VOGU-3710 file (C-alpha; in Angstrom, 3 decimals, decimal comma):
1> maarglspti> 26,470/-21,312/-22,737  24,159/-20,480/-19,871  20,975/-18,698/-20,755  21,097/-14,968/-20,228  18,672/-13,722/-17,617  17,709/-10,649/-15,658  20,515/-9,180/-13,564  20,095/-9,145/-9,748  21,025/-5,615/-8,664  18,368/-4,580/-6,098
11> gvaqgtalyl> 19,102/-4,376/-2,384  16,950/-3,385/0,575  17,376/0,367/0,068  16,466/0,272/-3,623  13,643/-2,193/-2,991  12,162/0,046/-0,314  12,427/3,030/-2,654  10,648/1,133/-5,426  7,838/0,215/-3,028  7,531/3,816/-1,860
21> gavlgagvli> 7,330/5,043/-5,437  4,764/2,421/-6,403  2,460/2,861/-3,403  2,858/6,583/-2,680  1,161/7,475/-5,944  -0,439/10,702/-7,073  -3,495/9,877/-4,972  -1,620/10,944/-1,846  -1,992/14,539/-3,081  -5,755/14,300/-3,533
31> lpgaaatiag> -7,159/11,658/-1,197  -6,461/13,204/2,253  -8,620/16,238/1,464  -11,302/14,199/-0,282  -11,529/11,727/2,614  -11,709/14,543/5,192  -14,541/16,191/3,259  -16,474/12,904/3,331  -15,899/11,874/6,951  -14,482/14,931/8,712
41> pasvvswall> -11,804/14,339/11,381  -12,872/10,680/11,539  -11,214/10,233/8,143  -7,969/9,698/10,090  -9,556/6,469/11,330  -10,160/5,465/7,704  -6,471/5,986/6,920  -5,368/4,041/9,985  -7,676/1,144/9,116  -6,521/1,215/5,502
51> sllglplala> -2,913/0,954/6,645  -3,778/-2,024/8,850  -5,798/-3,757/6,120  -3,082/-3,074/3,551  -0,549/-4,874/5,734  -1,713/-8,435/4,931  -1,808/-7,576/1,221  1,750/-6,302/1,329  3,032/-9,229/3,393  1,257/-11,816/1,226
61> faalaarypd> 2,847/-10,371/-1,925  6,208/-10,261/-0,166  5,905/-13,917/0,850  4,977/-14,948/-2,682  7,791/-12,893/-4,222  10,366/-14,199/-1,744  9,363/-17,818/-2,329  8,786/-17,615/-6,087  11,000/-14,795/-7,423  10,178/-14,282/-11,087
71> aggvasfaar> 9,637/-11,368/-13,462  6,100/-12,642/-14,042  5,086/-11,634/-10,525  1,315/-11,969/-10,117  1,048/-13,908/-13,389  3,594/-16,466/-12,172  1,829/-16,843/-8,817  -1,513/-17,413/-10,558  0,052/-19,919/-12,970  1,578/-21,927/-10,133
81> afgprtggvv> -1,692/-21,987/-8,232  -4,285/-22,345/-10,981  -2,476/-23,300/-14,184  -0,662/-21,477/-17,010  -3,825/-20,335/-18,809  -5,104/-18,526/-15,706  -1,642/-17,082/-15,158  -1,590/-15,745/-18,710  -4,975/-14,055/-18,369  -3,982/-12,513/-15,031
91> gwlyfvaaat> -0,764/-11,292/-16,612  -2,712/-9,547/-19,368  -5,081/-7,991/-16,835  -2,246/-6,574/-14,795  -0,192/-5,458/-17,791  -3,092/-3,425/-19,187  -3,931/-2,089/-15,727  -0,396/-0,940/-14,983  0,331/0,408/-18,459  -2,949/2,357/-18,526
101> gqvvvaltga> -2,204/3,583/-15,030  0,947/5,265/-16,352  -1,233/7,628/-18,370  -3,278/8,504/-15,292  -0,173/9,023/-13,146  1,583/11,235/-15,661  -1,511/13,357/-16,298  -2,126/13,810/-12,569  1,382/15,155/-12,083  0,989/17,415/-15,095
111> yyaavplglg> -2,316/18,852/-13,860  -0,640/20,184/-10,731  2,254/21,641/-12,678  -0,187/23,417/-14,994  -1,333/26,029/-12,463  1,960/27,779/-11,622  3,277/27,336/-15,153  0,086/28,614/-16,768  -0,201/25,611/-19,066  -3,069/24,883/-21,397
121> ragifavaaa> -4,229/21,427/-22,443  -1,353/20,932/-24,887  1,173/21,950/-22,237  -0,347/19,561/-19,705  0,005/16,638/-22,080  3,548/17,704/-22,934  4,527/17,608/-19,247  2,844/14,206/-18,904  4,832/12,945/-21,880  8,034/14,260/-20,306
131> ilavavaanm> 7,318/12,410/-17,043  6,834/9,172/-18,976  9,955/9,820/-21,054  12,112/10,163/-17,932  10,767/6,883/-16,537  11,240/4,997/-19,819  14,738/6,412/-20,386  15,838/5,447/-16,858  14,531/1,912/-17,317  16,252/1,587/-20,670
141> rglrvsaglq> 19,493/1,970/-18,726  18,536/-0,897/-16,434  17,365/-1,269/-12,858  20,698/-0,158/-11,424  20,040/3,300/-12,888  16,264/3,122/-12,463  16,479/2,057/-8,819  19,072/4,742/-8,155  16,729/7,361/-9,573  13,922/5,827/-7,541
151> lalagavagl> 15,930/6,100/-4,342  16,383/9,829/-4,932  12,770/10,426/-5,963  11,242/8,345/-3,169  13,464/10,061/-0,643  12,356/13,468/-1,893  8,664/12,522/-1,861  8,789/10,947/1,592  10,768/13,925/2,855  8,259/16,434/1,519
161> lavaalaaip> 5,327/14,543/3,009  7,095/14,275/6,361  7,909/17,985/6,324  4,275/18,777/5,485  3,022/16,711/8,434  5,565/18,097/10,910  5,234/21,710/9,743  1,487/21,512/10,342  1,799/20,702/14,045  2,162/24,319/15,308
171> rmsaanwkpf> -0,845/25,367/13,222  -3,180/22,579/14,313  -6,211/23,544/16,348  -8,210/21,350/18,705  -11,360/23,037/17,410  -10,749/21,477/13,972  -11,264/18,010/15,484  -14,802/18,743/16,696  -17,192/17,201/15,965  -15,055/14,141/15,298
181> aphgvravgd> -17,560/12,278/13,106  -19,930/14,953/11,761  -21,398/12,634/9,112  -21,669/9,512/11,226  -19,825/6,201/11,344  -20,947/5,190/7,846  -18,967/8,085/6,414  -15,793/6,485/7,777  -16,520/3,492/5,552  -17,341/5,729/2,591
191> agrviffavf> -14,014/7,512/3,013  -12,280/4,156/3,257  -13,787/3,101/-0,063  -12,449/6,256/-1,716  -8,933/5,835/-0,371  -8,817/2,077/-1,018  -6,831/2,832/-4,157  -3,943/3,933/-1,958  -3,170/0,241/-1,282  -2,432/-0,457/-4,939
201> gweavaqlsa> 1,284/-0,795/-5,637  2,292/-3,603/-3,288  2,095/-6,035/-6,178  4,371/-4,017/-8,474  7,679/-5,005/-6,870  6,738/-8,692/-7,206  7,628/-8,365/-10,893  11,099/-7,202/-9,838  11,698/-9,974/-7,294  14,018/-11,901/-9,638
211> efrdpardvp> 16,305/-8,859/-9,703  16,799/-8,673/-5,933  20,241/-9,850/-4,905  18,703/-11,991/-2,132  14,900/-12,179/-2,655  14,182/-14,435/0,336  15,838/-11,941/2,693  15,492/-8,541/1,036  11,916/-8,616/-0,311  10,341/-9,085/3,167
221> rstllsvgvi> 12,711/-6,515/4,675  11,879/-3,969/1,973  8,179/-4,643/2,465  8,229/-4,170/6,240  10,255/-0,972/5,981  7,899/0,355/3,324  4,750/-0,543/5,262  6,037/1,318/8,289  7,079/4,434/6,388  3,961/4,583/4,213
231> salyvgiaaa> 1,552/4,008/7,106  3,206/6,758/9,150  3,092/9,166/6,205  -0,541/8,395/5,362  -1,788/8,853/8,923  0,463/11,858/9,517  -0,710/13,666/6,381  -4,354/12,846/7,165  -3,954/14,278/10,672  -2,233/17,401/9,310
241> tvgthaygsl> -5,014/17,934/6,784  -7,681/17,680/9,471  -5,783/19,601/12,120  -5,265/22,600/9,842  -8,682/22,192/8,170  -7,107/22,086/4,702  -10,210/20,595/3,088  -13,878/21,253/2,454  -14,209/22,096/-1,247  -13,114/20,480/-4,494
251> avdrvsvakv> -10,608/23,243/-5,194  -8,980/22,893/-1,760  -9,197/19,091/-1,658  -7,187/18,766/-4,866  -4,231/20,617/-3,344  -4,828/19,885/0,352  -1,424/18,323/1,006  0,351/21,031/-0,961  -1,589/23,651/0,988  -0,465/22,075/4,255
261> lgdgvglraa> 3,134/22,084/3,037  2,986/25,548/1,517  1,442/27,153/4,590  3,913/25,406/6,842  7,123/26,394/5,052  6,049/29,598/3,332  5,453/28,392/-0,225  2,491/29,107/-2,446  0,200/26,080/-2,503  0,303/25,956/-6,291
271> daaavmavlv> 4,114/25,899/-6,350  4,264/23,247/-3,632  1,650/21,203/-5,497  3,626/21,368/-8,718  6,884/20,232/-7,113  5,260/17,434/-5,130  3,097/16,207/-7,986  5,910/15,997/-10,514  8,133/14,159/-8,024  5,359/11,754/-7,030
281> atatanafva> 4,289/11,116/-10,622  7,848/10,532/-11,829  8,610/8,170/-8,939  5,417/6,207/-9,539  5,930/6,041/-13,307  9,526/4,902/-12,839  8,515/2,065/-10,496  5,642/0,882/-12,666  7,537/1,055/-15,966  10,153/-1,180/-14,324
291> atsrlgyala> 7,565/-3,612/-12,973  5,307/-3,694/-16,028  8,164/-4,185/-18,485  9,394/-7,184/-16,486  5,900/-8,644/-16,595  5,740/-8,109/-20,362  9,112/-9,806/-20,742  7,979/-12,780/-18,628  4,708/-13,176/-20,531  6,589/-13,162/-23,832
301> rdgqfprifa> 9,176/-15,593/-22,448  6,359/-17,974/-21,499  4,614/-17,697/-24,871  1,714/-15,601/-23,578  2,775/-12,377/-25,325  4,420/-11,958/-28,745  7,889/-13,516/-28,516  9,640/-10,397/-29,757  9,245/-8,843/-26,307  11,186/-11,668/-24,626
311> glgedgvprr> 14,474/-10,184/-25,792  17,138/-9,197/-23,260  20,170/-7,009/-23,771  23,673/-8,214/-22,955  23,253/-6,527/-19,571  19,991/-8,364/-18,869  17,697/-5,373/-19,495  14,385/-6,184/-21,294  14,513/-3,045/-23,470  11,906/-4,268/-25,947
321> avalvgayaa> 9,411/-4,728/-23,121  10,340/-1,314/-21,705  9,708/0,173/-25,146  6,350/-1,639/-25,308  5,220/-0,085/-22,020  6,399/3,332/-23,181  4,650/2,994/-26,537  1,407/1,846/-24,896  1,434/4,775/-22,470  2,311/7,250/-25,216
331> sglalayvag> -0,547/5,913/-27,338  -2,880/6,261/-24,362  -1,803/9,871/-23,889  -2,353/10,600/-27,571  -5,794/8,972/-27,520  -6,805/10,887/-24,399  -5,658/14,158/-25,963  -7,535/13,594/-29,213  -10,676/12,308/-27,468  -10,695/15,123/-24,932
341> wgaerllpvp> -10,402/12,741/-21,981  -8,878/13,484/-18,608  -7,226/11,205/-16,084  -10,535/10,638/-14,311  -12,003/9,119/-17,488  -9,261/6,492/-17,611  -8,972/5,754/-13,893  -11,767/3,115/-13,602  -9,918/0,802/-16,005  -6,696/0,255/-14,027
351> nalglatylv> -8,631/0,247/-10,757  -10,982/-2,557/-11,841  -8,237/-4,610/-13,497  -5,989/-4,103/-10,485  -8,677/-5,324/-8,108  -9,209/-8,457/-10,210  -5,472/-9,108/-10,124  -5,420/-8,730/-6,351  -8,299/-11,169/-5,910  -6,540/-13,902/-7,889
361> amaaavklla> -3,152/-13,197/-6,315  -4,548/-13,455/-2,789  -6,333/-16,686/-3,704  -2,994/-17,954/-5,021  -1,343/-16,996/-1,733  -3,918/-19,045/0,174  -3,196/-22,066/-2,024  0,591/-21,784/-2,309  1,688/-20,528/1,095  1,524/-21,955/4,595
371> grarlfgaag> 1,422/-20,709/8,170  1,220/-16,971/8,787  1,802/-16,184/5,111  -1,360/-18,116/4,205  -3,306/-16,155/6,819  -2,044/-12,921/5,239  -3,373/-14,125/1,891  -6,742/-15,072/3,394  -7,087/-11,667/5,066  -6,123/-9,918/1,836
381> lafcaavtpf> -8,618/-11,990/-0,145  -11,417/-11,138/2,287  -10,513/-7,457/2,131  -10,590/-7,379/-1,685  -13,833/-9,379/-1,857  -15,497/-6,961/0,555  -14,809/-3,923/-1,644  -15,576/-5,583/-5,004  -19,294/-4,625/-5,057  -18,351/-0,948/-4,886
391> fgaslaavgv> -16,588/-1,111/-8,280  -19,844/-1,565/-10,201  -19,856/-1,162/-13,977  -16,109/-0,607/-14,196  -15,677/-4,364/-13,708  -16,768/-4,742/-17,347  -13,171/-3,873/-18,242  -12,105/-7,124/-16,592  -14,368/-9,095/-18,925  -13,171/-7,285/-22,045
401> vglvaaayle> -9,450/-7,657/-21,351  -9,944/-11,197/-20,070  -11,690/-12,246/-23,285  -8,975/-10,689/-25,458  -6,301/-12,445/-23,404  -8,085/-15,792/-23,574  -8,482/-15,452/-27,337  -4,764/-14,700/-27,789  -3,733/-17,623/-25,598  -6,039/-19,937/-27,541
411> laagspgrsr> -4,542/-18,829/-30,847  -1,034/-19,252/-29,464  -1,776/-22,680/-27,987  -0,565/-24,545/-31,044  2,569/-22,487/-31,598  5,888/-24,408/-31,596  8,557/-23,891/-28,965  6,244/-23,114/-26,110  7,888/-22,259/-22,819  8,240/-24,088/-19,557
421> gq> 5,237/-22,132/-18,291  2,974/-23,884/-20,771
//
């Protein structure tokens, strides 16, 4: 009997939706106002540059995923380039980054819902738990259901952002663009550092590449479509924020995009924020639960995670790995609630681990790919290396998780029945 594997069900439309959900994270609600406060109207330049610099990252991941489709994604690329032990450590880094990020995403969505609903701390965490539950439940049904949900969610999010940008046009004032760079050219770079996190997410769909019906054709197509849509939305929202001067204080920055939307279509900013945030958070959680569970499955399959999580259902769904991601995120929510932490307390962990993953993945692209794809990897590697010094003490998380991963892999090294990856 042939070995049961993951089921290929993703086409271009679903792949594009998964990218949109992964990349258009909750930060799109906060970062336009924050960047404009730092750099003024020149923050639009920061967004445009970010979109351009994010392009080689996206295309390098697409080239890797198209050539080496596997649920291990970044871990598989690192293993091919630098050996199975490095691949295992990278897999652990990304798994912890993405699973921890689910807590941040869900809490961010819940914070925005709290204002119109009048929720206290317990209510906020309950909404966050509900967002995670929807994502986990959809993924338990498989990617056919999960990607279908993603298509609806991503369409709604992209539609709302487009409406916000277009509705702002009649209310834009030329006076709001002067002076263009009130804090100087350096502020453009400072704003770029803040919004760098908006490029995270391009790696997530690499874990789903084995479930594309035609990875070599559809992964690059999904990537290019996504890059175009996301870049247009980022720059459009940044311009709308500046043109209507929906920024300038912490309170306004946090709901700047919702304020632009609310003022444009006659909704209260708080209500618009709640709707947008819950949609964005659910879309992001859905995409990352799908991607992270496939990574967990692949690591277990290759002997780099406990073998119990390598199980697949008759329909090819890695439900044990989905449950692992859900349990990890739920535990993180519970810990944050008990410890009195907010999303901002957790955010440095996935950011630092994600950056480390990107560095290794881009180095793998340089080694494994050729031609233009190799150039994309080199540009992405240079981009990530340039921003690494700004992450400071948070990089300690990379050392901690890396040591735990290395210790586990060492203990597992003598286990019988090790996989092809070892």
